[in-house]
C-alpha positions in Angstrom: 14.0 7.3 48.5 12.4 9.9 46.3 12.1 9.5 42.6 12.4 12.4 40.3 10.3 12.1 37.2 10.4 14.7 34.4 6.9 16.1 33.9 5.3 17.2 30.6 2.1 19.0 30.4 -0.2 18.4 27.4 -3.2 20.5 28.0 -4.6 22.4 31.0 -6.3 21.6 34.2 -10.0 22.6 34.0 -11.3 25.0 36.7 -14.5 24.8 38.6 -15.5 28.0 40.4 -12.0 29.3 39.9 -10.4 26.2 41.5 -8.6 23.3 39.9 -11.0 20.5 39.0 -9.9 17.0 39.8 -6.9 18.2 41.9 -6.7 18.1 45.7 -4.9 21.0 47.4 -3.5 21.0 50.9 -0.8 22.7 52.9 1.8 20.8 55.0 4.6 22.4 57.0 6.2 24.8 54.4 4.9 22.6 51.6 2.0 23.0 49.1 0.8 19.6 48.0 -1.3 19.1 44.8 -2.6 15.6 44.2 -4.6 14.0 41.4 -5.8 10.7 39.9 -4.2 10.4 36.4 -7.4 8.6 35.2 -9.3 11.9 35.7 -7.3 13.3 32.7 -6.2 10.1 30.8 -8.4 7.0 30.9 -5.5 4.6 30.3 -3.6 5.8 33.5 -3.9 4.7 37.1 -2.6 5.5 40.5 -2.3 8.7 42.5 0.2 11.5 41.9 1.2 14.1 44.4 3.5 17.1 43.6 5.1 19.0 46.5 6.3 22.5 46.4 8.5 23.9 49.2 7.4 27.4 50.1 6.7 29.4 53.3 3.5 30.7 51.6 1.9 27.2 51.4 -1.1 28.0 53.6 -1.9 31.2 51.8 -1.5 29.6 48.3 -3.6 26.6 49.4 -6.4 28.9 50.6 -6.3 30.8 47.3 -6.7 27.4 45.4 -9.6 26.4 47.6 -8.0 23.9 50.0 -10.6 22.2 52.2 
């Protein structure tokens, strides 16, 4: 079962060398996956969050964002 949680953005993700800082980037089959630890941005939050975007361009976008 997948939960859908509304997201709100209060600020921006810092960049380091043009890449998102504190955010992991990877490509899966037709999906771009961004992951982060909420504590990186808010000291009172824990866990791990992953956001998946369906796109045929996942490998290209991940490479542009510095996937390793």
